[in-house]
N, C-alpha and C positions, 0 to 999 in steps of 0.2 A: 270323926268330923273330917280329918284330912282326907280320908278315902273318898267322901262325897265330893269333895272339891277336886281332887285329882281325876276321878272318873270321867266327869263331863270334858275336862281338858283333853284326856287321851281319846275319847270318842270323836271330839272335834278334829284333832290332828289326823286321825285315821280317815276321817271323811275327806279331808283336804288332800291326802295322798292319792285318792281315787280320781282327782280331777286332772291328774297328769295325762299328757297326749303322747301317743306313741308315733314316732316318725319312721318313715321308710325311705331307704336310699335307692337310688336307681344308678346302676353303672352300665353305660352303654357307649360304645365307640360312636361318634357321630360326625358325619361330614355336613357341614352347612354350606348350601349352594349360595352363591352371592345374591341371588334374588329371594332367598328365604330370611327376610329380615323381620318378619311379624313373629312375636313370641308364640302366638297360637300355631303357626306353621311349624316352628320349632318343636313345640310340645306334641303336636300330632306326629310329626316325623319321627320323634324319639319313641313315642309309643308304639307305633307301627313297626319300627325296627326292633324294639324290644320283643314284641309278640312274635315276629318272624324268628328271632333268635330263640325264643322259648318253644317254638313248635318243633315237633319231632320230624315233621315232613320238610320244613324249609330250613332248619337249623344250619345244615352243612352246605347250603347253596350259597352262591355269590350274587344275591339280589340287593340292588341299591334302591334306597327309598329317597325321593325328594318331594317336598311339599311346597307349593307356591299358591298362596291365596286359597288354602284348603284343597287344592287340586292335587291328587296323589299321582306321582310319576314313578313307576317301578321299571327298573332297567337291569340287565344282566343276562345270563344265559342258564337255562334249567330245562329239565324234562317238563313235559306238558302237565303232569299232575302237580308238580311243584309250582309251576306258573299259575295254574288255577287256585291252588291253596293260597299263594301269596296275595292274589287278588281278593279272595274271600276274606282273608284276614284284614286286609287294608279296609275293605268295605265295612266290616263289623267292628272296627275300632272306634270306640267313643270315650271321650274324656268329659269330665265335669270340672270346670274352673269357675270358682266363685259362684256356684249354683247354676252356672250356664253350660249347656250341653254343647261339645265340640265334636263334629263329625266331618269326615272328608265329603267333598263334593262328588257327586256321581256324574258320569261314570269315571271309574279309575282309568288312567292312562297306563295300560299294561304293555310296556315295550319290551318285555322279556322275550328273548328269542329262544326257540326251542331247539333241543339237540336232535 
């Protein structure tokens, strides 16, 4: 009799353990321009910076990202292919916050000078 009482309790405890959420950390060096006060701009800037850092093409370049009212401004100095890749990455970055899509405004202000 004790086995039949214990079994449902064990099954319910194992079902509860599956409801845990996994969280993911994000470690990015971030410069916040004084005009970037909107949290959406900060999130977008962080996401673009992270993607540029993760890209094998743009990783070693010195590209700076600033976002103001969802307008992305890329600055720095790089080769033409890196400049184009940085703009492509910025354009294709999309976040979802509380079920709402966040995308940068087009066009991207690509002020990266070429070597």
